[in-house]
C-alpha atoms as an extended CHARMM CRD file, in Angstrom:
* protein
*
       271  EXT
         1         1  UNK       CA              2.8160000000      -17.6750000000       28.0880000000  PROA      1               0.0000000000
         2         2  UNK       CA             -0.7910000000      -15.9760000000       28.3540000000  PROA      2               0.0000000000
         3         3  UNK       CA             -2.3200000000      -15.3050000000       24.8450000000  PROA      3               0.0000000000
         4         4  UNK       CA             -5.2840000000      -13.3480000000       23.9400000000  PROA      4               0.0000000000
         5         5  UNK       CA             -6.9380000000      -14.0340000000       20.6310000000  PROA      5               0.0000000000
         6         6  UNK       CA             -9.6630000000      -11.8140000000       18.9800000000  PROA      6               0.0000000000
         7         7  UNK       CA            -11.8070000000      -13.6100000000       17.0580000000  PROA      7               0.0000000000
         8         8  UNK       CA            -13.0210000000      -17.3650000000       16.7010000000  PROA      8               0.0000000000
         9         9  UNK       CA            -12.9570000000      -18.1070000000       13.0560000000  PROA      9               0.0000000000
        10        10  UNK       CA            -11.1270000000      -20.0190000000       10.7180000000  PROA      10              0.0000000000
        11        11  UNK       CA             -7.8420000000      -18.0860000000       10.9750000000  PROA      11              0.0000000000
        12        12  UNK       CA             -7.9910000000      -18.3560000000       14.8390000000  PROA      12              0.0000000000
        13        13  UNK       CA             -8.4070000000      -22.1210000000       14.4780000000  PROA      13              0.0000000000
        14        14  UNK       CA             -5.6170000000      -22.7040000000       12.0470000000  PROA      14              0.0000000000
        15        15  UNK       CA             -3.2190000000      -20.9170000000       14.3140000000  PROA      15              0.0000000000
        16        16  UNK       CA             -4.3140000000      -22.6930000000       17.5690000000  PROA      16              0.0000000000
        17        17  UNK       CA             -4.1110000000      -25.9100000000       15.4140000000  PROA      17              0.0000000000
        18        18  UNK       CA             -0.6850000000      -25.1900000000       14.5540000000  PROA      18              0.0000000000
        19        19  UNK       CA              0.3020000000      -24.3580000000       18.2500000000  PROA      19              0.0000000000
        20        20  UNK       CA             -1.2190000000      -27.4840000000       19.5550000000  PROA      20              0.0000000000
        21        21  UNK       CA              0.5230000000      -29.6860000000       17.1610000000  PROA      21              0.0000000000
        22        22  UNK       CA              4.1070000000      -28.1020000000       17.2730000000  PROA      22              0.0000000000
        23        23  UNK       CA              4.1140000000      -26.9310000000       21.0900000000  PROA      23              0.0000000000
        24        24  UNK       CA              1.6420000000      -28.4920000000       23.1480000000  PROA      24              0.0000000000
        25        25  UNK       CA              1.1960000000      -26.9700000000       26.7720000000  PROA      25              0.0000000000
        26        26  UNK       CA              3.0040000000      -23.8560000000       25.5300000000  PROA      26              0.0000000000
        27        27  UNK       CA              0.2150000000      -21.7280000000       26.7070000000  PROA      27              0.0000000000
        28        28  UNK       CA             -0.6690000000      -20.9070000000       30.3340000000  PROA      28              0.0000000000
        29        29  UNK       CA             -3.9180000000      -19.5020000000       29.7080000000  PROA      29              0.0000000000
        30        30  UNK       CA             -5.6870000000      -18.8240000000       26.4600000000  PROA      30              0.0000000000
        31        31  UNK       CA             -8.2010000000      -16.1000000000       26.5620000000  PROA      31              0.0000000000
        32        32  UNK       CA            -10.6000000000      -15.5930000000       23.3770000000  PROA      32              0.0000000000
        33        33  UNK       CA            -12.4650000000      -12.2240000000       22.9380000000  PROA      33              0.0000000000
        34        34  UNK       CA            -15.8780000000      -12.8220000000       20.6970000000  PROA      34              0.0000000000
        35        35  UNK       CA            -19.0870000000      -11.0940000000       20.0360000000  PROA      35              0.0000000000
        36        36  UNK       CA            -20.7890000000      -14.3750000000       19.9070000000  PROA      36              0.0000000000
        37        37  UNK       CA            -19.7490000000      -16.3540000000       23.1550000000  PROA      37              0.0000000000
        38        38  UNK       CA            -21.3720000000      -19.5260000000       21.7790000000  PROA      38              0.0000000000
        39        39  UNK       CA            -18.7580000000      -19.3960000000       18.7460000000  PROA      39              0.0000000000
        40        40  UNK       CA            -16.0040000000      -18.7280000000       21.2900000000  PROA      40              0.0000000000
        41        41  UNK       CA            -16.8570000000      -21.6330000000       23.3210000000  PROA      41              0.0000000000
        42        42  UNK       CA            -17.1360000000      -24.0250000000       20.3880000000  PROA      42              0.0000000000
        43        43  UNK       CA            -13.5670000000      -22.9350000000       19.5730000000  PROA      43              0.0000000000
        44        44  UNK       CA            -12.2390000000      -23.4400000000       23.0890000000  PROA      44              0.0000000000
        45        45  UNK       CA            -13.9540000000      -26.7910000000       23.3080000000  PROA      45              0.0000000000
        46        46  UNK       CA            -12.3710000000      -27.9240000000       19.9890000000  PROA      46              0.0000000000
        47        47  UNK       CA             -8.7880000000      -26.4390000000       20.5190000000  PROA      47              0.0000000000
        48        48  UNK       CA             -8.3370000000      -24.9700000000       24.0610000000  PROA      48              0.0000000000
        49        49  UNK       CA             -6.4310000000      -28.2290000000       25.0770000000  PROA      49              0.0000000000
        50        50  UNK       CA             -3.3740000000      -26.1070000000       23.9300000000  PROA      50              0.0000000000
        51        51  UNK       CA             -3.4970000000      -24.3240000000       27.1170000000  PROA      51              0.0000000000
        52        52  UNK       CA             -3.6510000000      -25.2130000000       30.5880000000  PROA      52              0.0000000000
        53        53  UNK       CA             -6.4200000000      -22.7950000000       31.3260000000  PROA      53              0.0000000000
        54        54  UNK       CA             -8.8740000000      -21.2440000000       28.8030000000  PROA      54              0.0000000000
        55        55  UNK       CA            -11.5270000000      -18.5320000000       28.8960000000  PROA      55              0.0000000000
        56        56  UNK       CA            -14.1580000000      -16.7330000000       26.7170000000  PROA      56              0.0000000000
        57        57  UNK       CA            -14.6540000000      -13.1130000000       26.9650000000  PROA      57              0.0000000000
        58        58  UNK       CA            -17.1870000000      -10.5200000000       25.0490000000  PROA      58              0.0000000000
        59        59  UNK       CA            -15.3000000000       -7.5650000000       26.7040000000  PROA      59              0.0000000000
        60        60  UNK       CA            -12.0040000000       -6.5810000000       26.1330000000  PROA      60              0.0000000000
        61        61  UNK       CA            -10.8810000000       -5.3440000000       29.5760000000  PROA      61              0.0000000000
        62        62  UNK       CA            -11.9820000000       -8.9790000000       30.8190000000  PROA      62              0.0000000000
        63        63  UNK       CA             -9.8040000000      -10.6510000000       28.3890000000  PROA      63              0.0000000000
        64        64  UNK       CA             -6.9370000000       -8.3620000000       29.2350000000  PROA      64              0.0000000000
        65        65  UNK       CA             -7.3660000000       -8.9140000000       32.9800000000  PROA      65              0.0000000000
        66        66  UNK       CA             -6.0590000000      -12.5770000000       32.2730000000  PROA      66              0.0000000000
        67        67  UNK       CA             -2.7790000000      -11.2630000000       31.8830000000  PROA      67              0.0000000000
        68        68  UNK       CA             -2.5560000000      -11.9550000000       28.1460000000  PROA      68              0.0000000000
        69        69  UNK       CA              0.8890000000      -10.4580000000       27.2940000000  PROA      69              0.0000000000
        70        70  UNK       CA              0.4470000000      -11.0910000000       23.5710000000  PROA      70              0.0000000000
        71        71  UNK       CA             -2.7400000000      -10.5360000000       21.7370000000  PROA      71              0.0000000000
        72        72  UNK       CA             -3.6190000000      -12.0740000000       18.1990000000  PROA      72              0.0000000000
        73        73  UNK       CA             -6.1290000000      -10.1750000000       16.1100000000  PROA      73              0.0000000000
        74        74  UNK       CA             -7.9770000000      -12.7460000000       13.8110000000  PROA      74              0.0000000000
        75        75  UNK       CA            -11.3830000000      -10.9380000000       13.2930000000  PROA      75              0.0000000000
        76        76  UNK       CA            -10.9170000000       -8.3210000000       10.4600000000  PROA      76              0.0000000000
        77        77  UNK       CA            -10.3850000000       -4.6200000000        9.8190000000  PROA      77              0.0000000000
        78        78  UNK       CA            -13.0710000000       -3.7540000000       12.3210000000  PROA      78              0.0000000000
        79        79  UNK       CA            -11.5180000000       -5.6750000000       15.2420000000  PROA      79              0.0000000000
        80        80  UNK       CA             -8.1920000000       -3.5560000000       14.6340000000  PROA      80              0.0000000000
        81        81  UNK       CA            -10.1500000000       -0.3390000000       14.7820000000  PROA      81              0.0000000000
        82        82  UNK       CA            -12.2500000000       -1.1700000000       17.7880000000  PROA      82              0.0000000000
        83        83  UNK       CA             -9.5500000000       -2.7980000000       19.9150000000  PROA      83              0.0000000000
        84        84  UNK       CA             -6.0380000000       -2.3520000000       18.7710000000  PROA      84              0.0000000000
        85        85  UNK       CA             -5.2100000000        0.9550000000       20.7180000000  PROA      85              0.0000000000
        86        86  UNK       CA             -6.6750000000       -0.2500000000       23.8900000000  PROA      86              0.0000000000
        87        87  UNK       CA             -4.5750000000       -3.4520000000       23.8430000000  PROA      87              0.0000000000
        88        88  UNK       CA             -1.3880000000       -1.5680000000       22.8790000000  PROA      88              0.0000000000
        89        89  UNK       CA             -1.9230000000        1.3120000000       25.4280000000  PROA      89              0.0000000000
        90        90  UNK       CA             -2.3960000000       -1.3850000000       28.1550000000  PROA      90              0.0000000000
        91        91  UNK       CA              1.2150000000       -2.6900000000       27.1640000000  PROA      91              0.0000000000
        92        92  UNK       CA              0.1610000000       -5.7140000000       25.4500000000  PROA      92              0.0000000000
        93        93  UNK       CA              2.0260000000       -6.6440000000       21.9360000000  PROA      93              0.0000000000
        94        94  UNK       CA             -0.5570000000       -6.8770000000       19.2320000000  PROA      94              0.0000000000
        95        95  UNK       CA             -0.1470000000       -9.3020000000       16.0900000000  PROA      95              0.0000000000
        96        96  UNK       CA             -2.2750000000       -7.8090000000       13.3890000000  PROA      96              0.0000000000
        97        97  UNK       CA             -3.6180000000      -10.2780000000       10.7120000000  PROA      97              0.0000000000
        98        98  UNK       CA             -6.0730000000       -7.5840000000        9.1230000000  PROA      98              0.0000000000
        99        99  UNK       CA             -2.8940000000       -5.6040000000        8.2080000000  PROA      99              0.0000000000
       100       100  UNK       CA             -5.3310000000       -3.9230000000        5.5070000000  PROA      100             0.0000000000
       101       101  UNK       CA             -7.0670000000       -1.7240000000        8.2430000000  PROA      101             0.0000000000
       102       102  UNK       CA             -3.7520000000        0.1400000000        8.6070000000  PROA      102             0.0000000000
       103       103  UNK       CA             -4.0920000000        1.6000000000        5.1650000000  PROA      103             0.0000000000
       104       104  UNK       CA             -6.2170000000        4.1120000000        7.2150000000  PROA      104             0.0000000000
       105       105  UNK       CA             -3.4770000000        6.5710000000        8.2510000000  PROA      105             0.0000000000
       106       106  UNK       CA             -5.4870000000        7.9490000000       11.0750000000  PROA      106             0.0000000000
       107       107  UNK       CA             -5.6830000000        4.3870000000       12.5440000000  PROA      107             0.0000000000
       108       108  UNK       CA             -2.1970000000        3.6110000000       11.9290000000  PROA      108             0.0000000000
       109       109  UNK       CA             -0.9630000000        6.7800000000       13.6990000000  PROA      109             0.0000000000
       110       110  UNK       CA             -3.3600000000        6.1300000000       16.6120000000  PROA      110             0.0000000000
       111       111  UNK       CA             -2.0630000000        2.4440000000       17.0170000000  PROA      111             0.0000000000
       112       112  UNK       CA              1.4980000000        3.6860000000       16.8860000000  PROA      112             0.0000000000
       113       113  UNK       CA              0.5740000000        6.4190000000       19.6680000000  PROA      113             0.0000000000
       114       114  UNK       CA             -0.8770000000        3.7100000000       21.9620000000  PROA      114             0.0000000000
       115       115  UNK       CA              2.0640000000        1.4410000000       21.3370000000  PROA      115             0.0000000000
       116       116  UNK       CA              4.5510000000        4.2140000000       22.3640000000  PROA      116             0.0000000000
       117       117  UNK       CA              2.3570000000        5.1170000000       25.3830000000  PROA      117             0.0000000000
       118       118  UNK       CA              2.0110000000        1.5250000000       26.5920000000  PROA      118             0.0000000000
       119       119  UNK       CA              5.6320000000        0.3220000000       25.7920000000  PROA      119             0.0000000000
       120       120  UNK       CA              4.2120000000       -2.3260000000       23.2200000000  PROA      120             0.0000000000
       121       121  UNK       CA              4.8840000000       -3.5500000000       19.6880000000  PROA      121             0.0000000000
       122       122  UNK       CA              2.7130000000       -3.7050000000       16.6210000000  PROA      122             0.0000000000
       123       123  UNK       CA              3.6830000000       -7.1960000000       14.9050000000  PROA      123             0.0000000000
       124       124  UNK       CA              3.1760000000       -7.8900000000       11.5040000000  PROA      124             0.0000000000
       125       125  UNK       CA              3.2750000000      -11.5060000000       10.3470000000  PROA      125             0.0000000000
       126       126  UNK       CA              4.1210000000      -12.2740000000        6.6890000000  PROA      126             0.0000000000
       127       127  UNK       CA              0.7600000000      -14.0230000000        6.0580000000  PROA      127             0.0000000000
       128       128  UNK       CA              0.4280000000      -15.4090000000        2.7400000000  PROA      128             0.0000000000
       129       129  UNK       CA              3.3580000000      -14.0120000000        1.1620000000  PROA      129             0.0000000000
       130       130  UNK       CA              7.1180000000      -14.0470000000        1.2470000000  PROA      130             0.0000000000
       131       131  UNK       CA             10.2770000000      -12.2090000000        0.8830000000  PROA      131             0.0000000000
       132       132  UNK       CA              9.5300000000       -9.1770000000        3.2440000000  PROA      132             0.0000000000
       133       133  UNK       CA             12.7410000000       -9.8630000000        5.1600000000  PROA      133             0.0000000000
       134       134  UNK       CA             14.3960000000       -9.1560000000        1.9180000000  PROA      134             0.0000000000
       135       135  UNK       CA             12.2190000000       -6.1570000000        1.1460000000  PROA      135             0.0000000000
       136       136  UNK       CA             12.7420000000       -4.5000000000        4.4320000000  PROA      136             0.0000000000
       137       137  UNK       CA             16.5080000000       -4.7150000000        4.2870000000  PROA      137             0.0000000000
       138       138  UNK       CA             16.4420000000       -3.4080000000        0.6840000000  PROA      138             0.0000000000
       139       139  UNK       CA             14.8490000000       -0.2400000000        1.6720000000  PROA      139             0.0000000000
       140       140  UNK       CA             17.4610000000        0.7050000000        4.0040000000  PROA      140             0.0000000000
       141       141  UNK       CA             19.8520000000        1.4650000000        0.9930000000  PROA      141             0.0000000000
       142       142  UNK       CA             17.6320000000        3.5840000000       -1.2820000000  PROA      142             0.0000000000
       143       143  UNK       CA             14.1300000000        3.2720000000       -2.3950000000  PROA      143             0.0000000000
       144       144  UNK       CA             13.0690000000        0.1590000000       -3.8790000000  PROA      144             0.0000000000
       145       145  UNK       CA             10.4610000000       -0.2030000000       -6.7630000000  PROA      145             0.0000000000
       146       146  UNK       CA              7.8110000000       -2.6470000000       -5.3140000000  PROA      146             0.0000000000
       147       147  UNK       CA              5.1610000000       -4.4760000000       -7.2010000000  PROA      147             0.0000000000
       148       148  UNK       CA              2.7200000000       -6.7310000000       -6.1370000000  PROA      148             0.0000000000
       149       149  UNK       CA              0.3060000000       -9.0150000000       -8.2520000000  PROA      149             0.0000000000
       150       150  UNK       CA             -2.6490000000      -10.7180000000       -6.5160000000  PROA      150             0.0000000000
       151       151  UNK       CA             -4.3380000000      -13.6050000000       -8.6920000000  PROA      151             0.0000000000
       152       152  UNK       CA             -7.1920000000      -15.6250000000       -7.1190000000  PROA      152             0.0000000000
       153       153  UNK       CA             -9.8090000000      -17.9060000000       -8.8780000000  PROA      153             0.0000000000
       154       154  UNK       CA            -13.0960000000      -15.7360000000       -9.6490000000  PROA      154             0.0000000000
       155       155  UNK       CA            -14.7870000000      -17.4080000000       -6.7150000000  PROA      155             0.0000000000
       156       156  UNK       CA            -12.4330000000      -15.9870000000       -4.2950000000  PROA      156             0.0000000000
       157       157  UNK       CA            -13.3690000000      -12.3740000000       -5.4600000000  PROA      157             0.0000000000
       158       158  UNK       CA            -17.1460000000      -12.8890000000       -4.8770000000  PROA      158             0.0000000000
       159       159  UNK       CA            -18.5520000000      -10.7760000000       -2.1470000000  PROA      159             0.0000000000
       160       160  UNK       CA            -16.0770000000       -7.8530000000       -2.9870000000  PROA      160             0.0000000000
       161       161  UNK       CA            -16.1570000000       -4.9310000000       -5.3290000000  PROA      161             0.0000000000
       162       162  UNK       CA            -14.7010000000       -7.2360000000       -8.0180000000  PROA      162             0.0000000000
       163       163  UNK       CA            -18.2990000000       -8.3540000000       -8.5390000000  PROA      163             0.0000000000
       164       164  UNK       CA            -19.3310000000       -5.0740000000       -9.7720000000  PROA      164             0.0000000000
       165       165  UNK       CA            -16.4810000000       -4.7670000000      -12.1790000000  PROA      165             0.0000000000
       166       166  UNK       CA            -16.4210000000       -8.1900000000      -13.7760000000  PROA      166             0.0000000000
       167       167  UNK       CA            -19.1440000000      -10.9750000000      -14.4160000000  PROA      167             0.0000000000
       168       168  UNK       CA            -17.0630000000      -13.4510000000      -12.2000000000  PROA      168             0.0000000000
       169       169  UNK       CA            -19.1070000000      -16.4350000000      -13.0390000000  PROA      169             0.0000000000
       170       170  UNK       CA            -18.5570000000      -15.9790000000      -17.0280000000  PROA      170             0.0000000000
       171       171  UNK       CA            -14.7500000000      -15.3970000000      -17.1110000000  PROA      171             0.0000000000
       172       172  UNK       CA            -12.9270000000      -17.4340000000      -19.8100000000  PROA      172             0.0000000000
       173       173  UNK       CA             -9.6420000000      -15.6780000000      -19.4290000000  PROA      173             0.0000000000
       174       174  UNK       CA             -7.6210000000      -13.7660000000      -16.6470000000  PROA      174             0.0000000000
       175       175  UNK       CA             -9.2210000000      -10.4330000000      -15.9880000000  PROA      175             0.0000000000
       176       176  UNK       CA             -7.3110000000       -7.4440000000      -14.2810000000  PROA      176             0.0000000000
       177       177  UNK       CA             -9.8040000000       -5.3550000000      -12.3220000000  PROA      177             0.0000000000
       178       178  UNK       CA             -7.7270000000       -3.2490000000      -10.1520000000  PROA      178             0.0000000000
       179       179  UNK       CA             -4.2430000000       -1.2670000000      -10.8770000000  PROA      179             0.0000000000
       180       180  UNK       CA             -3.0230000000        1.3670000000       -8.4920000000  PROA      180             0.0000000000
       181       181  UNK       CA             -1.7310000000        1.8740000000       -5.0410000000  PROA      181             0.0000000000
       182       182  UNK       CA             -1.7180000000       -0.5160000000       -2.0730000000  PROA      182             0.0000000000
       183       183  UNK       CA             -3.6430000000        2.0690000000        0.1060000000  PROA      183             0.0000000000
       184       184  UNK       CA             -6.6400000000        2.0190000000       -2.3970000000  PROA      184             0.0000000000
       185       185  UNK       CA             -6.4540000000       -1.7890000000       -2.7830000000  PROA      185             0.0000000000
       186       186  UNK       CA             -6.5190000000       -2.2610000000        0.9050000000  PROA      186             0.0000000000
       187       187  UNK       CA             -9.3000000000        0.1580000000        1.2050000000  PROA      187             0.0000000000
       188       188  UNK       CA            -11.4130000000       -1.2590000000       -1.6180000000  PROA      188             0.0000000000
       189       189  UNK       CA            -10.7950000000       -5.1590000000       -1.2670000000  PROA      189             0.0000000000
       190       190  UNK       CA            -10.4110000000       -5.4830000000        2.5270000000  PROA      190             0.0000000000
       191       191  UNK       CA            -10.8600000000       -9.1950000000        2.5600000000  PROA      191             0.0000000000
       192       192  UNK       CA             -8.3400000000       -9.6720000000       -0.2130000000  PROA      192             0.0000000000
       193       193  UNK       CA             -5.7180000000       -7.2900000000        0.0430000000  PROA      193             0.0000000000
       194       194  UNK       CA             -3.9760000000       -7.5930000000        3.1980000000  PROA      194             0.0000000000
       195       195  UNK       CA             -1.2740000000       -9.0840000000        1.5040000000  PROA      195             0.0000000000
       196       196  UNK       CA             -0.6320000000       -5.8310000000       -0.3660000000  PROA      196             0.0000000000
       197       197  UNK       CA             -0.9420000000       -3.8190000000        2.9210000000  PROA      197             0.0000000000
       198       198  UNK       CA              1.6470000000       -5.9680000000        4.5400000000  PROA      198             0.0000000000
       199       199  UNK       CA              4.1600000000       -5.5060000000        1.6020000000  PROA      199             0.0000000000
       200       200  UNK       CA              3.3640000000       -1.8210000000        2.0670000000  PROA      200             0.0000000000
       201       201  UNK       CA              4.2230000000       -1.7640000000        5.6720000000  PROA      201             0.0000000000
       202       202  UNK       CA              7.1940000000       -3.7200000000        5.3510000000  PROA      202             0.0000000000
       203       203  UNK       CA              8.6760000000       -1.7150000000        2.4440000000  PROA      203             0.0000000000
       204       204  UNK       CA              8.0690000000        1.7100000000        0.8380000000  PROA      204             0.0000000000
       205       205  UNK       CA              4.4080000000        2.5180000000        2.1030000000  PROA      205             0.0000000000
       206       206  UNK       CA              1.0400000000        2.3970000000        0.8090000000  PROA      206             0.0000000000
       207       207  UNK       CA              1.3830000000        5.2900000000       -1.7900000000  PROA      207             0.0000000000
       208       208  UNK       CA              4.3970000000        3.8960000000       -3.3920000000  PROA      208             0.0000000000
       209       209  UNK       CA              3.7180000000        0.1860000000       -3.3760000000  PROA      209             0.0000000000
       210       210  UNK       CA              1.9400000000       -0.8650000000       -6.8650000000  PROA      210             0.0000000000
       211       211  UNK       CA             -0.5750000000       -3.5260000000       -6.8860000000  PROA      211             0.0000000000
       212       212  UNK       CA             -2.3680000000       -5.3900000000       -9.4570000000  PROA      212             0.0000000000
       213       213  UNK       CA             -5.5910000000       -7.5270000000       -8.8550000000  PROA      213             0.0000000000
       214       214  UNK       CA             -6.3830000000      -10.4180000000      -11.1660000000  PROA      214             0.0000000000
       215       215  UNK       CA             -9.3360000000      -12.7440000000      -11.1090000000  PROA      215             0.0000000000
       216       216  UNK       CA             -7.9540000000      -15.8490000000      -13.1850000000  PROA      216             0.0000000000
       217       217  UNK       CA            -10.2840000000      -18.9130000000      -14.1160000000  PROA      217             0.0000000000
       218       218  UNK       CA             -7.6000000000      -20.9790000000      -14.6670000000  PROA      218             0.0000000000
       219       219  UNK       CA             -6.1010000000      -21.3690000000      -11.3740000000  PROA      219             0.0000000000
       220       220  UNK       CA             -7.3300000000      -23.1960000000       -8.3240000000  PROA      220             0.0000000000
       221       221  UNK       CA             -5.2160000000      -21.5670000000       -5.6070000000  PROA      221             0.0000000000
       222       222  UNK       CA             -4.1930000000      -18.0850000000       -4.6760000000  PROA      222             0.0000000000
       223       223  UNK       CA             -1.1820000000      -16.6910000000       -6.3430000000  PROA      223             0.0000000000
       224       224  UNK       CA              1.0370000000      -13.9960000000       -4.8570000000  PROA      224             0.0000000000
       225       225  UNK       CA              3.7330000000      -12.5110000000       -7.0030000000  PROA      225             0.0000000000
       226       226  UNK       CA              6.2480000000       -9.6130000000       -5.6380000000  PROA      226             0.0000000000
       227       227  UNK       CA              8.8810000000       -8.1290000000       -7.3820000000  PROA      227             0.0000000000
       228       228  UNK       CA             11.5260000000       -5.5820000000       -5.9840000000  PROA      228             0.0000000000
       229       229  UNK       CA             14.2460000000       -3.5010000000       -7.5520000000  PROA      229             0.0000000000
       230       230  UNK       CA             16.6110000000       -1.5830000000       -5.3800000000  PROA      230             0.0000000000
       231       231  UNK       CA             20.2740000000       -0.3970000000       -5.1980000000  PROA      231             0.0000000000
       232       232  UNK       CA             20.7130000000       -3.4760000000       -2.9390000000  PROA      232             0.0000000000
       233       233  UNK       CA             19.1170000000       -6.2140000000       -4.8020000000  PROA      233             0.0000000000
       234       234  UNK       CA             16.5200000000       -7.3240000000       -7.2700000000  PROA      234             0.0000000000
       235       235  UNK       CA             14.3640000000      -10.0550000000       -6.8680000000  PROA      235             0.0000000000
       236       236  UNK       CA             10.9740000000      -11.5990000000       -7.5990000000  PROA      236             0.0000000000
       237       237  UNK       CA              9.0470000000      -14.3590000000       -5.6560000000  PROA      237             0.0000000000
       238       238  UNK       CA              5.8660000000      -16.1310000000       -6.7060000000  PROA      238             0.0000000000
       239       239  UNK       CA              3.8790000000      -18.1470000000       -4.0270000000  PROA      239             0.0000000000
       240       240  UNK       CA              0.9990000000      -20.5160000000       -4.7120000000  PROA      240             0.0000000000
       241       241  UNK       CA             -1.2020000000      -20.6590000000       -1.4120000000  PROA      241             0.0000000000
       242       242  UNK       CA             -3.9850000000      -23.0550000000       -0.5600000000  PROA      242             0.0000000000
       243       243  UNK       CA             -7.2050000000      -21.4770000000        0.2350000000  PROA      243             0.0000000000
       244       244  UNK       CA             -8.2450000000      -21.9430000000        3.8160000000  PROA      244             0.0000000000
       245       245  UNK       CA            -11.1510000000      -24.2710000000        3.9090000000  PROA      245             0.0000000000
       246       246  UNK       CA            -13.1620000000      -22.1690000000        5.8980000000  PROA      246             0.0000000000
       247       247  UNK       CA            -12.6960000000      -18.8180000000        3.7700000000  PROA      247             0.0000000000
       248       248  UNK       CA            -11.2870000000      -19.0670000000        0.2210000000  PROA      248             0.0000000000
       249       249  UNK       CA            -10.5770000000      -15.3660000000        0.2700000000  PROA      249             0.0000000000
       250       250  UNK       CA             -7.7000000000      -16.2130000000        2.5640000000  PROA      250             0.0000000000
       251       251  UNK       CA             -4.5870000000      -18.3220000000        2.0730000000  PROA      251             0.0000000000
       252       252  UNK       CA             -4.1680000000      -21.2780000000        4.7120000000  PROA      252             0.0000000000
       253       253  UNK       CA             -0.5620000000      -19.7920000000        5.3060000000  PROA      253             0.0000000000
       254       254  UNK       CA             -2.2500000000      -16.5950000000        6.9290000000  PROA      254             0.0000000000
       255       255  UNK       CA             -3.2320000000      -18.5370000000        9.9970000000  PROA      255             0.0000000000
       256       256  UNK       CA              0.1640000000      -20.6060000000       10.0820000000  PROA      256             0.0000000000
       257       257  UNK       CA              2.1260000000      -17.2100000000        9.8970000000  PROA      257             0.0000000000
       258       258  UNK       CA              0.0640000000      -16.0420000000       12.9930000000  PROA      258             0.0000000000
       259       259  UNK       CA              0.9790000000      -19.2520000000       14.7870000000  PROA      259             0.0000000000
       260       260  UNK       CA              4.7430000000      -18.6530000000       14.0180000000  PROA      260             0.0000000000
       261       261  UNK       CA              4.5350000000      -15.2890000000       15.4840000000  PROA      261             0.0000000000
       262       262  UNK       CA              3.1880000000      -17.0600000000       18.8150000000  PROA      262             0.0000000000
       263       263  UNK       CA              5.7710000000      -19.9480000000       18.6750000000  PROA      263             0.0000000000
       264       264  UNK       CA              8.7630000000      -17.2760000000       17.8970000000  PROA      264             0.0000000000
       265       265  UNK       CA              7.8650000000      -15.7490000000       21.4260000000  PROA      265             0.0000000000
       266       266  UNK       CA              8.9800000000      -18.8190000000       23.1500000000  PROA      266             0.0000000000
       267       267  UNK       CA             11.5950000000      -20.0930000000       20.7930000000  PROA      267             0.0000000000
       268       268  UNK       CA             15.2740000000      -20.1370000000       21.6840000000  PROA      268             0.0000000000
       269       269  UNK       CA             16.3050000000      -19.7610000000       17.8560000000  PROA      269             0.0000000000
       270       270  UNK       CA             14.0710000000      -17.3210000000       15.9960000000  PROA      270             0.0000000000
       271       271  UNK       CA             13.9590000000      -17.3680000000       12.3260000000  PROA      271             0.0000000000
């Protein structure tokens, strides 16, 4: 397998660490695309051992020339907009971590068109949430009612619009600062609402998926709660995610989910 990775931050590192731990030498070539070459070289120096060959690039065409058949986006919403269509049009499957970018309908349509043109797929890992398989099945029989609640410690909401709505440092009790559609949640809280976007894409869409975002001083970890009611089944799921050590806005499982998407490409049994 030849793998392309866009970004060299904490999520990319978590993904490569997991691949190295579970499938050493799975990769023939690891090609990393970055704006800061030094950052990419540091990542390769630390984790490039999971591949027989590794390279760092600052231009997408150079990364694609390595023959990467699968490209993992680990660099944020802007990277999806900047590189996504070109990756797909070149016939390379794209694993999107920053699914909140797809709340932009024009961008989503452009990526779909590019995927059709290139004969490629847009792959959406579960990230920090679970139950997406059941949700996707449920929507095949009627239209489910889908509600997602994201609870995080106040510090995890710093640097977002929540700071203008709450005094995060002074909170003594849980405070809901957003209730509405997944589309607006992904737009207004891009670093924190990728889970809402993934649920929307797996289920009933951005407009129909209801979201509540909560700053809770009584918790130390990110909590994700999904409730689904449909003609086929009803279920609720609550996940407590350990925050990434490099970015408290992101659950550790987000990077591990990216690794799972890569490992499944080579697995005999895919689950």
